[in-house]
C-alpha positions in Angstrom: 66.5 -55.9 -32.0 64.0 -55.2 -34.7 62.3 -51.7 -35.0 58.6 -51.7 -35.2 56.8 -49.4 -37.7 53.2 -48.3 -37.5 52.3 -50.9 -40.1 53.4 -53.6 -37.6 51.4 -52.2 -34.6 48.2 -54.0 -33.6 45.0 -52.3 -34.8 43.9 -51.5 -31.2 47.1 -49.6 -30.6 46.7 -47.8 -33.9 43.2 -46.8 -33.0 44.5 -45.4 -29.7 47.2 -43.4 -31.4 44.8 -42.1 -34.1 42.3 -41.0 -31.4 45.1 -39.2 -29.4 46.4 -37.4 -32.5 43.0 -36.5 -33.7 42.1 -35.1 -30.3 45.3 -33.0 -30.3 44.6 -31.7 -33.8 41.0 -30.8 -32.9 42.1 -29.0 -29.7 44.7 -27.0 -31.7 42.0 -26.1 -34.3 39.6 -25.0 -31.6 42.2 -22.8 -30.0 43.6 -21.3 -33.2 40.4 -20.9 -35.2 37.8 -20.3 -32.6 39.7 -19.3 -29.4 38.2 -22.1 -27.4 39.1 -25.1 -25.4 37.2 -28.4 -25.6 35.6 -27.5 -22.3 34.7 -24.1 -23.5 33.1 -25.5 -26.7 31.0 -28.0 -24.7 29.9 -25.3 -22.3 28.8 -23.0 -25.2 27.0 -25.8 -27.0 25.2 -26.8 -23.8 24.0 -23.2 -23.3 23.0 -23.0 -27.0 20.9 -26.1 -26.7 19.3 -25.6 -23.3 19.3 -21.8 -22.9 20.2 -19.9 -19.7 20.9 -22.4 -16.9 22.1 -22.4 -13.3 25.8 -22.8 -12.9 25.4 -26.2 -11.2 23.2 -27.5 -14.0 25.7 -26.4 -16.7 28.4 -28.3 -14.8 26.2 -31.4 -14.7 25.5 -31.2 -18.4 29.3 -30.8 -19.1 30.3 -33.6 -16.7 32.5 -31.3 -14.7 32.5 -30.1 -11.1 30.9 -26.7 -10.4 34.4 -25.4 -9.2 35.9 -26.6 -12.5 33.2 -24.8 -14.5 34.0 -21.5 -12.8 37.3 -21.2 -14.6 35.8 -22.2 -17.9 33.0 -19.6 -17.5 35.5 -17.0 -16.4 37.3 -17.4 -19.7 34.1 -17.5 -21.8 32.8 -14.4 -20.0 36.1 -12.5 -20.5 35.8 -13.2 -24.2 32.2 -12.0 -24.3 30.7 -15.4 -25.1 28.6 -15.9 -21.9 27.4 -13.8 -19.1 26.6 -14.5 -15.5 23.2 -13.4 -14.2 21.9 -13.5 -10.6 18.8 -15.6 -10.4 16.0 -13.2 -9.5 14.1 -15.9 -7.6 17.2 -16.9 -5.5 19.9 -14.2 -5.5 22.4 -16.8 -4.2 22.2 -18.7 -7.4 24.1 -17.7 -10.6 22.7 -18.5 -14.0 24.9 -18.7 -17.1 23.6 -17.3 -20.4 25.1 -17.4 -23.9 25.6 -14.1 -25.6 25.0 -13.3 -29.3 28.8 -13.6 -29.8 28.7 -17.0 -28.1 25.8 -18.1 -30.3 27.7 -17.1 -33.4 30.7 -19.1 -32.3 28.5 -22.2 -31.8 27.0 -21.7 -35.2 30.4 -21.5 -36.8 31.5 -24.7 -35.0 28.3 -26.5 -35.8 28.9 -25.8 -39.5 32.4 -27.2 -39.3 31.2 -30.3 -37.4 28.3 -31.0 -39.8 30.3 -30.2 -43.0 31.1 -33.9 -43.4 34.6 -33.1 -44.7 36.6 -36.3 -44.9 39.6 -36.6 -42.6 41.7 -38.6 -45.1 41.5 -39.8 -48.7 40.3 -43.2 -47.4 37.2 -41.9 -45.7 36.5 -39.7 -48.8 35.4 -43.0 -50.5 31.8 -43.7 -49.3 32.3 -47.4 -49.4 35.4 -47.2 -47.3 33.8 -44.6 -45.0 31.0 -47.0 -44.3 33.4 -49.8 -43.3 35.4 -47.4 -41.0 32.2 -46.1 -39.5 30.9 -49.7 -38.8 34.3 -50.6 -37.3 34.4 -47.6 -35.0 30.8 -48.0 -33.8 31.6 -51.7 -33.0 34.7 -50.8 -31.1 32.9 -48.0 -29.2 30.0 -50.3 -28.4 32.1 -53.3 -27.4 33.2 -51.6 -24.1 35.0 -54.1 -21.9 34.3 -57.0 -24.3 37.2 -56.2 -26.6 39.3 -59.3 -25.8 40.6 -62.2 -27.7 41.9 -65.6 -26.5 45.0 -65.0 -24.4 44.2 -61.4 -23.3 43.0 -57.9 -24.2 43.0 -57.0 -27.9 42.8 -53.3 -27.4 
């Protein structure tokens, strides 16, 4: 039996492994450097973009159920990043608002995201980065069409 190295793995599988590892690293960075989960970050960014919103609307924007959002907001409120407010027009409705501390956290994250810092020495080269970007956009855009003769390629 011959052992397989990463250099022998099909590119679709390498892409899946790279995405998984990058996601893990990003989540670890969010937790260690910003005290956030991915869900918490998305919630804060939603509120920063749209302003104070009803709980249900925040859940819709974040693609989670309202019950799931409750735990996320509990953590963000505990950390002083958001606050719950009763809707004055409908006291049964709760609105979520970002605090100044939450806005500062979003600004720090936005600066990191927009920094354009390369992930590797390969994408530090603008010509190579352009090829990688084109490849990734094509993979993302291909959806269910990523097949080759004989079966799935991804």
